[in-house]
Kinemage of the C-alpha trace (Angstrom):
@kinemage 1
@onewidth
@group {chain A} dominant
@subgroup {mainchain}
@vectorlist {calphas} color= white
{ca met a 1} P 194.928 88.509 43.933
{ca ser a 2} L 197.477 86.379 42.007
{ca glu a 3} L 198.375 89.593 39.843
{ca thr a 4} L 198.379 92.829 40.872
{ca lys a 5} L 194.890 94.068 39.243
{ca val a 6} L 195.131 97.796 37.400
{ca ala a 7} L 192.798 100.352 37.069
{ca leu a 8} L 192.596 103.786 35.308
{ca val a 9} L 190.467 106.878 36.817
{ca thr a 10} L 190.455 109.276 34.195
{ca gly a 11} L 189.878 113.207 35.729
{ca ala a 12} L 192.369 111.498 39.011
{ca asn a 13} L 194.241 114.509 40.075
{ca lys a 14} L 191.841 115.634 42.196
{ca gly a 15} L 188.712 116.105 43.946
{ca ile a 16} L 186.293 112.562 43.402
{ca gly a 17} L 189.086 111.361 40.756
{ca tyr a 18} L 191.718 111.461 43.326
{ca glu a 19} L 189.737 109.728 45.794
{ca ile a 20} L 188.433 107.031 43.552
{ca ala a 21} L 192.582 106.621 42.428
{ca ala a 22} L 193.508 106.202 46.775
{ca gly a 23} L 190.655 104.668 47.529
{ca leu a 24} L 190.930 102.034 45.492
{ca gly a 25} L 194.698 101.674 45.401
{ca ala a 26} L 194.120 101.076 49.340
{ca leu a 27} L 192.886 97.902 48.615
{ca gly a 28} L 195.751 97.081 46.920
{ca phe a 29} L 195.304 98.360 42.836
{ca arg a 30} L 197.796 99.523 41.202
{ca val a 31} L 196.817 102.952 40.006
{ca gly a 32} L 196.323 105.049 36.447
{ca val a 33} L 195.705 108.461 37.125
{ca gly a 34} L 194.390 109.940 33.887
{ca ala a 35} L 194.625 113.557 33.978
{ca arg a 36} L 195.453 116.227 31.170
{ca asp a 37} L 197.610 118.996 33.217
{ca ala a 38} L 200.906 117.801 33.786
{ca ala a 39} L 201.600 119.558 36.969
{ca arg a 40} L 198.234 118.547 38.517
{ca leu a 41} L 199.178 114.805 37.600
{ca ala a 42} L 202.469 115.056 39.109
{ca asp a 43} L 201.167 116.685 42.197
{ca ala a 44} L 198.813 113.566 42.530
{ca leu a 45} L 201.522 111.317 41.546
{ca ala a 46} L 203.170 112.541 44.459
{ca lys a 47} L 200.638 112.342 46.828
{ca leu a 48} L 199.326 109.387 45.991
{ca glu a 49} L 202.672 107.890 46.758
{ca ala a 50} L 203.371 108.934 49.636
{ca ala a 51} L 199.932 107.377 50.765
{ca gly a 52} L 201.090 104.013 49.859
{ca val a 53} L 199.740 103.597 46.506
{ca asp a 54} L 200.951 101.858 43.554
{ca ala a 55} L 200.370 104.771 41.181
{ca phe a 56} L 201.580 106.107 37.519
{ca gly a 57} L 200.924 108.843 35.236
{ca val a 58} L 198.335 108.266 32.367
{ca pro a 59} L 198.107 112.006 30.646
{ca leu a 60} L 195.023 112.108 28.936
{ca asp a 61} L 192.753 114.580 27.490
{ca val a 62} L 189.059 112.696 27.211
{ca thr a 63} L 188.088 115.046 23.822
{ca ser a 64} L 191.653 114.189 21.917
{ca asp a 65} L 191.838 110.948 19.857
{ca glu a 66} L 195.313 111.468 19.643
{ca ser a 67} L 195.639 111.581 23.425
{ca val a 68} L 193.435 108.998 23.843
{ca thr a 69} L 195.034 106.233 21.803
{ca ala a 70} L 198.459 107.430 23.288
{ca ala a 71} L 197.013 106.466 26.847
{ca ala a 72} L 195.563 103.094 25.645
{ca ala a 73} L 198.678 102.549 23.999
{ca ser a 74} L 200.928 102.837 27.065
{ca leu a 75} L 198.879 100.340 28.870
{ca ala a 76} L 199.820 96.663 28.977
{ca arg a 77} L 196.862 95.423 31.661
{ca leu a 78} L 193.423 96.821 32.780
{ca asp a 79} L 190.436 94.979 34.682
{ca val a 80} L 189.117 98.323 35.797
{ca leu a 81} L 188.203 101.878 34.122
{ca val a 82} L 186.729 104.438 35.707
{ca asn a 83} L 184.863 107.211 33.658
{ca asn a 84} L 185.462 109.940 36.139
{ca ala a 85} L 185.993 113.407 33.833
{ca gly a 86} L 183.375 115.946 33.439
{ca val a 87} L 182.548 119.295 32.928
{ca thr a 88} L 179.592 121.122 33.765
{ca gly a 89} L 180.252 123.117 30.346
{ca gly a 90} L 179.333 126.456 31.470
{ca met a 91} L 177.169 129.171 32.739
{ca pro a 92} L 174.645 130.014 32.153
{ca gln a 93} L 172.548 126.941 32.407
{ca gln a 94} L 169.127 128.222 32.029
{ca pro a 95} L 167.589 126.730 28.886
{ca thr a 96} L 166.822 130.116 27.548
{ca leu a 97} L 170.060 131.473 27.591
{ca val a 98} L 172.425 128.403 27.481
{ca asp a 99} L 175.422 129.403 25.279
{ca leu a 100} L 175.114 126.188 22.251
{ca asp a 101} L 179.173 125.575 23.235
{ca ala a 102} L 178.153 124.608 26.357
{ca ile a 103} L 176.568 121.956 25.379
{ca gln a 104} L 178.875 120.820 23.127
{ca arg a 105} L 181.499 121.157 25.931
{ca ala a 106} L 179.524 119.194 28.139
{ca val a 107} L 179.113 116.348 25.458
{ca asp a 108} L 182.127 116.308 24.382
{ca thr a 109} L 183.747 115.495 27.757
{ca asn a 110} L 180.753 113.290 29.504
{ca val a 111} L 179.674 111.894 26.743
{ca leu a 112} L 182.050 111.684 24.167
{ca gly a 113} L 184.506 111.459 26.262
{ca val a 114} L 183.102 108.191 27.853
{ca val a 115} L 182.938 106.842 24.206
{ca arg a 116} L 186.411 107.344 23.141
{ca val a 117} L 187.939 106.402 26.269
{ca thr a 118} L 185.507 103.070 26.522
{ca asn a 119} L 186.614 101.921 22.922
{ca ala a 120} L 189.972 101.958 22.869
{ca leu a 121} L 190.458 100.622 25.982
{ca leu a 122} L 187.267 97.363 25.742
{ca pro a 123} L 190.123 95.182 23.875
{ca leu a 124} L 192.219 95.463 27.285
{ca leu a 125} L 189.741 94.951 29.399
{ca leu a 126} L 187.976 92.110 27.866
{ca arg a 127} L 191.512 90.336 28.770
{ca ser a 128} L 190.755 90.766 32.169
{ca pro a 129} L 189.156 87.509 34.781
{ca ser a 130} L 187.061 90.181 35.596
{ca pro a 131} L 186.371 93.365 34.093
{ca arg a 132} L 184.614 96.630 35.598
{ca ile a 133} L 183.672 99.903 33.624
{ca val a 134} L 181.969 102.645 36.322
{ca asn a 135} L 180.695 105.585 34.580
{ca met a 136} L 180.077 108.709 36.990
{ca ser a 137} L 177.005 110.077 36.718
{ca ser a 138} L 174.549 111.910 38.873
{ca ser a 139} L 171.267 112.128 40.166
{ca val a 140} L 170.868 115.243 37.992
{ca gly a 141} L 170.524 112.641 35.308
{ca ser a 142} L 167.665 110.981 36.139
{ca leu a 143} L 164.747 112.443 34.590
{ca thr a 144} L 162.746 110.870 37.219
{ca arg a 145} L 163.988 112.389 39.431
{ca gln a 146} L 164.284 115.626 36.813
{ca ser a 147} L 160.900 115.698 36.713
{ca ala a 148} L 159.484 115.398 39.863
{ca gly a 149} L 161.644 118.329 40.912
{ca asp a 150} L 163.612 116.418 43.594
{ca val a 151} L 167.712 117.472 41.854
{ca gly a 152} L 169.375 120.509 41.009
{ca pro a 153} L 168.555 124.007 39.280
{ca leu a 154} L 167.803 124.915 35.712
{ca ser a 155} L 170.777 122.874 33.639
{ca ala a 156} L 170.391 122.666 29.809
{ca ala a 157} L 174.082 120.924 29.727
{ca tyr a 158} L 175.743 119.468 32.291
{ca ala a 159} L 171.889 117.510 33.425
{ca pro a 160} L 170.929 116.207 30.076
{ca ser a 161} L 174.366 115.087 29.160
{ca lys a 162} L 174.178 112.735 32.137
{ca thr a 163} L 170.912 111.495 30.981
{ca phe a 164} L 172.634 110.847 27.065
{ca leu a 165} L 175.632 108.878 29.480
{ca asn a 166} L 173.117 107.036 31.062
{ca ala a 167} L 171.190 106.607 28.422
{ca val a 168} L 174.731 105.449 26.407
{ca thr a 169} L 175.927 102.811 29.291
{ca leu a 170} L 172.769 101.336 29.169
{ca gln a 171} L 173.550 100.402 25.529
{ca tyr a 172} L 176.739 99.190 26.522
{ca ala a 173} L 175.737 96.767 28.875
{ca lys a 174} L 173.422 94.907 26.292
{ca glu a 175} L 175.993 95.291 23.606
{ca leu a 176} L 178.380 93.511 26.407
{ca arg a 177} L 176.080 90.847 28.498
{ca asp a 178} L 177.969 87.991 26.948
{ca thr a 179} L 180.867 89.375 28.065
{ca lys a 180} L 182.403 89.586 31.908
{ca val a 181} L 182.119 92.951 31.196
{ca leu a 182} L 179.988 95.056 34.484
{ca ile a 183} L 179.130 98.101 33.383
{ca asn a 184} L 177.644 100.579 35.841
{ca leu a 185} L 176.507 104.441 36.300
{ca gly a 186} L 177.589 105.881 40.211
{ca cys a 187} L 176.420 109.097 41.238
{ca pro a 188} L 178.810 110.383 43.811
{ca gly a 189} L 175.896 112.923 45.441
{ca tyr a 190} L 176.168 116.434 46.178
{ca cys a 191} L 180.048 116.465 46.937
{ca ala a 192} L 182.133 120.067 47.510
{ca thr a 193} L 184.452 120.049 44.419
{ca asp a 194} L 185.591 122.705 42.258
{ca leu a 195} L 183.041 121.467 39.502
{ca asn a 196} L 180.295 123.105 41.585
{ca gly a 197} L 182.490 126.175 43.452
{ca phe a 198} L 182.868 123.744 46.579
{ca arg a 199} L 179.128 124.351 47.520
{ca gly a 200} L 178.404 120.238 48.310
{ca val a 201} L 177.695 118.904 51.300
{ca arg a 202} L 179.434 115.454 50.889
{ca thr a 203} L 183.221 115.471 50.719
{ca ala a 204} L 184.783 114.069 47.736
{ca ala a 205} L 186.051 110.767 49.457
{ca gln a 206} L 182.060 110.213 50.595
{ca gly a 207} L 181.412 110.536 46.721
{ca ala a 208} L 184.057 107.866 45.475
{ca ala a 209} L 182.787 105.452 47.535
{ca ile a 210} L 179.912 104.135 45.222
{ca ala a 211} L 182.515 104.218 42.144
{ca ile a 212} L 185.170 102.328 44.838
{ca arg a 213} L 182.048 99.078 45.309
{ca leu a 214} L 181.511 99.396 41.954
{ca ala a 215} L 184.916 98.842 40.184
{ca thr a 216} L 185.844 95.696 42.744
{ca leu a 217} L 181.734 94.069 42.664
{ca pro a 218} L 182.187 90.272 42.718
{ca asp a 219} L 181.326 88.222 39.199
{ca asp a 220} L 177.823 88.077 39.431
{ca gly a 221} L 177.360 91.700 40.242
{ca pro a 222} L 174.915 93.711 38.132
{ca thr a 223} L 175.416 94.914 34.852
{ca gly a 224} L 173.812 98.015 33.168
{ca ala a 225} L 172.502 99.914 37.225
{ca phe a 226} L 172.581 103.306 37.916
{ca phe a 227} L 173.303 103.386 41.846
{ca asp a 228} L 174.215 105.777 44.857
{ca asp a 229} L 175.355 105.034 48.287
{ca glu a 230} L 171.291 104.234 49.058
{ca gly a 231} L 170.733 101.758 46.495
{ca val a 232} L 169.398 101.836 43.153
{ca val a 233} L 168.783 105.433 41.124
{ca pro a 234} L 165.723 105.051 38.689
{ca trp a 235} L 166.184 106.127 35.163
């Protein structure tokens, strides 16, 4: 690379987000570590720098207009955006028992947060010769897999928020089809993170692999698609 490419990963202070930042850093990216918790952000930066990653902190709460605006203003260049920050919304998630606030929390972070961050950073991305956006979704957001009963427990907040994210991402791909931006969805699989009480069967590093692959697609790569490690995920 003639110039060091810059990536920003939201929710990167731990779990899958941290491993995405570490993986992109290992490939030579300068990586912005987006996080809303200052202490955890500092810890993540120390670990990444000790591993030889060129990392810098980006205080970022994706649910806050002011925080996102400040984060965008702090960047001079951006080539890759990975929208990784996510929440379940809280329990219970059965449709007949779910608290409406849980649905609101899930949508605020998992959908509106992605739109807020993407729109704020798109002007920078459009200046990049090879801009990439990766939105971290989940197989539970696939209506095809949900209808077949293949994935996950009852989920009236988290799963629908990922279905919503998938639909929004497709709209971005349609709008940006005449630009150089490639925007895709990545499913990390069922990883052991604090999002699920570390019950997952995959490591966070394994979950990060799909995001790293989509963040480094060639210029003739796909856009507006949904992938996991095995290939295309049905909508």
